[in-house]
N, C-alpha and C positions, 0 to 999 in steps of 0.2 A: 488292357481291352484285348480280349479274345481274338480269335480269328474265326472268321464265319464257318459255318459247318462244314460248306461244300470247298473250301479252300482245304481245311485238313485232310479229308481222302484223298488229295493228289497229291500231297505229301508223302514219299516215300515212308514205310513204316523202320523203326530205327533198327530191328532185326533186318533187314534189307538191304539197307543203308549198311551194314556192320558187314554184312555176307560180302555183299558186292565189292566194298573195299578191301575184304581179305583176300577176294578171287583177282582183283585188279592187283593186288600187291604180291599174291603169287607169282608174278611174272620173274621177280628178282631174283626166284629160286633156280632161274636158268643162269643168273650171272657167274656162277660155280662153274656151269659147264663152258662158258665162254673162255672162263680164265684157264681152263685145260685146255681148250685149243690154242690158245697162247704159248702155253706149256710144249703142246705138238709143233706148233711152229718153230719153237725153239730145237725140239728134236730134231725137225728137218735140217736146219740151218746147220746142225752139229752135224748130221749126217753128210748132208752136200760136202762140208770140209772135210770131214774122215775120209768119203769117195775120192776127193781131189788130192789129199797129203798123201795118202796111199798110194797113188797111180803115180806121182811126180817121179820116185825114185826110179821106176821103170819107162818112162816115158820115152827115151831115145831107143830103147830095145823095143818098143810095142809096136807090133803091127798095125797099118792104117785099120783094119777090122776092129782090134782092140781099140784103136783112139776111137772109133766112131761109136763102138759100145759104151765108152766112159762116158764120151758127150752126151748120148742118148739118156744112159742112166743119172746124169746130171740137168738133163731137162725134164726128165719124169719126174725128178724132185722138185725141182722147181714148180713144176704145172701142180703138183700135191701142194706144194705151200701156199700157190695162188687160189686151189681151192678149198685150204682151210682159213685165208684171208678172208675171201668173198663170204664163207659162211660165218666168220666170226664178226666181220663187221655187218653184213646184212641182216643176220640172225639177232644182234644183239639189238640195231637199231629196227630192224622190225617188231620184235617179240619183247623188248626191255624198255628200253630208252634210247633218245638221240644221243649220239655221242657230242657233247658240244665243245671237245677240245677239238675236233677237227672241224668244225662250221667255220672258224675263222683262218683256217690255213690254207696256204696258197696251193699247197703239195697237196692238198685233199684231191683222192681219186673222183673224177666228175661223176658216175654211179653211186658214188656212195651218199646216201639218203635219198635216193630216187630210184632203188630198185627194191620193185615189189615182191611178195612172196612168188609170184609168175614168174616175174624176171628172174629170181634167186632157183627157182627151178631148172628155168632154160639154162642159165649160167653154170649152174651144177652139172647137167648132165651134160654139157658140152665140154666143161672140163673134165669129167669122167671119159668120154670119149676119148678125148685128146690123149688122157694118161693113157688109155687103153692102145689106142695107135701106135702110140711110142712104144710101148710094150711088145706089142705084135712085130712092131719093127725091127727092134732089139732080137726078137725069135730068128726074124726072118734071115737077120745077120749073121746068126750062129745056128743054121737049120739043123746041122750033123747034131746036135746035141739033143735032139727033141725028135719025138717017134709022129709017124705021120698023125695016128691017132691024138697025139696031145695037141699037135700044130692044129689040126681040125677043130679041137676043142676050143683052143685061143681065138679061134676066127669064129667061132660061132658066140662065144661068148662077145668080141667085140662087135659082130653084128646086132647082138641082142640089144649092147648100148646100145647103137646106132639108131635101131628100130624105136629104143624107150625113147633116143629124144624127137624123134621124128612124131612118136605118138604124144609126147606131151605138148612138143608144138602145135599139132593138130590140135589137141584136146583146146590148148589155150586160143587158138585162131577160131576156132567153133564159138568158143563161149564170148570172145569180143564181140564177133556177127550177130551174137544172138542178144548182146547188149543195147547194137547198133540198133538193132529190128525193135527189140522194145522200148528202146529210147523213141525211135520215129515212128511206133503205134501211139505213144503219148500224146503226139503233136497233131 
């Protein structure tokens, strides 16, 4: 028995289905990039321990300033690792597929699976601002190694990151308000 004529025109054509399946499946092209980010995370771990291990022999002769710079470097690497992890988890879950292995894990980060693109953007900018702030603090701890012009540029760049973060947060706030207004207009 054949379908009525008007039911057939509601079914998407074969070509359209195939094209949409191909486009939808193309999200998996991002998976190797996330594997690359996992490798970048491993590089950061190696770099962290390289910094720590190379500092150990001179630890007892280091001045307080050098120890603080070492700690700030380790914090900087750690924040960069957090940034990579946020992008890795959120990007994969938002754009490729849910990470099923994490859904029943009791150690799963609370934000995982709940961070949308807007939240991801804010977390990324906040991480970049934190990394920039740590780098700026390292510069302030070692002022004699920098020219006033270089210091000025580092501060300007940091303030640009801060301004970008505020701008992103403001845009998200405006978008959220406009959605609320649009929703209230419908009722």
